[in-house]
C-alpha positions in Angstrom: 8.1 21.6 -8.0 10.0 19.6 -4.6 8.4 15.9 -4.1 5.6 15.4 -1.2 7.4 14.2 2.4 7.3 11.6 3.2 4.6 10.1 5.5 4.9 6.9 7.4 1.0 5.0 6.7 -0.2 4.3 10.1 -3.4 1.6 9.6 -5.9 0.6 12.3 -6.8 -2.7 12.5 -10.6 -1.5 11.1 -8.2 -0.2 8.2 -6.6 -2.8 7.5 -9.3 -5.5 8.0 -11.1 -3.3 5.4 -8.2 -3.2 2.9 -7.6 -7.0 3.0 -11.3 -7.4 2.2 -11.0 -5.1 -0.8 -7.9 -6.9 -1.9 -9.6 -10.5 -1.9 -13.1 -10.5 -2.3 -12.2 -9.9 -6.2 -15.7 -7.4 -7.1 -13.9 -4.1 -7.0 -12.0 -2.5 -9.7 -8.1 -3.5 -10.8 -6.8 0.4 -9.4 -8.8 0.3 -6.1 -7.2 -3.2 -5.1 -3.1 -1.9 -6.4 -4.2 1.1 -4.1 -5.5 -1.6 -1.1 -1.8 -3.2 -2.0 -0.3 0.1 -1.9 -1.3 0.8 1.9 -1.2 -2.1 2.9 2.3 -3.0 2.0 3.6 0.5 3.2 1.9 -0.2 6.6 4.1 0.9 9.7 1.8 -0.4 12.9 2.7 -4.6 11.5 6.8 -3.5 11.9 9.1 -3.2 9.7 8.3 -2.2 6.1 10.5 -3.2 3.3 12.4 -0.8 0.6 10.0 0.8 -2.0 12.1 -0.8 -4.7 11.5 -4.3 -3.3 7.6 -3.1 -2.1 7.2 -2.2 -5.9 8.4 -5.2 -7.2 6.4 -6.7 -5.1 3.4 -5.5 -6.0 4.4 -4.6 -10.6 4.5 -0.6 -9.9 6.9 1.6 -11.0 8.6 3.7 -7.3 7.0 6.6 -8.6 3.9 4.9 -8.0 4.9 4.2 -3.7 5.5 7.9 -3.2 
């Protein structure tokens, strides 16, 4: 089965604010915090996005997690 096509992640200011809240309050499950961190790292609305390898290393996840 072919892999899914890559689509840029573009967050609104409200989405970004909500995700930042998830990552900083500490009252959410670790999996939710990790997903929020990934989305924030892949957000194209703030400018250039780092390569997947760099983001994966920074967040401690595999490149497959970021696809």
